[in-house]
N, C-alpha and C positions, 0 to 999 in steps of 0.2 A: 742902825744899830740888831734891827729885826735879824736881815744876814749875818748880823756876827753874832748872835745868839742860837742861832742856827746850825752853822758851824761848829759852835762848843757841842750841841747838845749832840751834830754829826762827830765829830771824835768823843766825846762818850759813848758814846752808841760803835765805835768802832774800840777803844779801849774795854769795853766790855766782850767783844768778840775774842781778842787777842790773851784776857784773862781766861774766856773758856774755852781757848786752845790748851790752855794752859792746865786743864783738868781732862780728870781721866776718862773723862765721856766722849761717847762717839759720837758725829760732828750730826748728828740728826736731834741730839738731844735736845739742842739750844731752840731753832724754831719752832718743833713742835708743842716746847712748854713756853715759848714765850706768851704770850697770851694770857699764862692762866690768871696774871695777879688782876685780870682785867674778871675776876671771878670776883670781885666786890664789888660790883658794881650792881652784885645781887642787896645788900646793906640797902637801896636807891629802894627796892620792893617793899624795905617795911615804913619809911619815912626821906627823907632831903637828907634831914639832920646825922638820920642814923650812915646813910648811904655817899655823904661825905667825907662823914669817920676813916669809913672802912676803907673807902676811894683812896684818903690820903695818906691815909696807912702803910700801905700797900701798894704808894707811889710815893714816900719823900726816900729822895734818895739817902737818907742816914738813916733811914730805917736798912736800905741795900749793903751801906759799908756795913754797919754794924753787925750785921748778919756771915756777911762774905769775911768780915775779922775772926768772928766769937769759931765759924771754923777753918781760918787758919792759922789760927791761936789751937783749938784743940783737936788737928788738923784729921777733918769733919767734909770730904766733899762731898756728899750733900748737901750743909748747908754750905760750902761758897758757892756751890751752885744756884742753887738756892738767891746769894748775895749777887753774881753778876747777872743771874736771871733777871731780880728786882731794879737793880743800875738799869740794867741794861733797855727791857722793857721803858721803866722811867723817860730815859734819855729819848729814844721812842717816842713814845707818847708825846713828850715835850716839844721837839724836833715839827711833827704836824701837828701845835697847837693847841692838844692836850693839856692841861696847866692844872694843877692844886683844884678841889671843889671848894666854892663856900658851901656855907647851908643852906640854901635859899632856894639851891637846885643846879640839874649838874650842867646845863649852861653857863652858868656862872665860874669862869675859871679866873687865876689868877693872872692868867697870860691877856683876860680879857673874854665874851662871852664870844660864845659857840655854836652855832650852826641859825637855825633858821630868826635867832635875838640876836645875830654877828653884827660887828658894826661895818660899813661899806660906803665905799667912796660913793661920794652924789654925779662926778663928775665934773662936779661945777666946783670955783677957784673960791678962797675965803681972798680980801685983799691982801692978807699977806706973803699969799704964794703958792700958799696949801692949801691942799683938795682937801673938801666943807664932807666930809660923812656924816651920813643916816642913820637910827635904828628904826629899824621895821617897827620895831613891837612900839615906838613912838607914833612915832606918824602917821 
């Protein structure tokens, strides 16, 4: 299932590239602006709750679609670019395992824990044959 979800995110990132190619901007604008939504992490300087809200707003694909569609309806290339970049960035983040954040901290995402608190296989097997996992913060 994890591979299927990654393939889906890769396809969405490819869609963002295709949509960007239809816009009247030079190719280098896409890589130059792709990481701009991560500035929303500055909200974590205030506190984890504000950081999570800011991060989730700029990494929510529905926001990207609304911004891009608004740009299309208003014939605004800048708004269309913004929507495509938000969508592509969110797909790229999820492809790398960075999901939407919970308010208790940056490392707790809807895709699971990330960083040093991530759940990792221990190499042992359960009686069911599935790998045993360990959370370093608990052990």
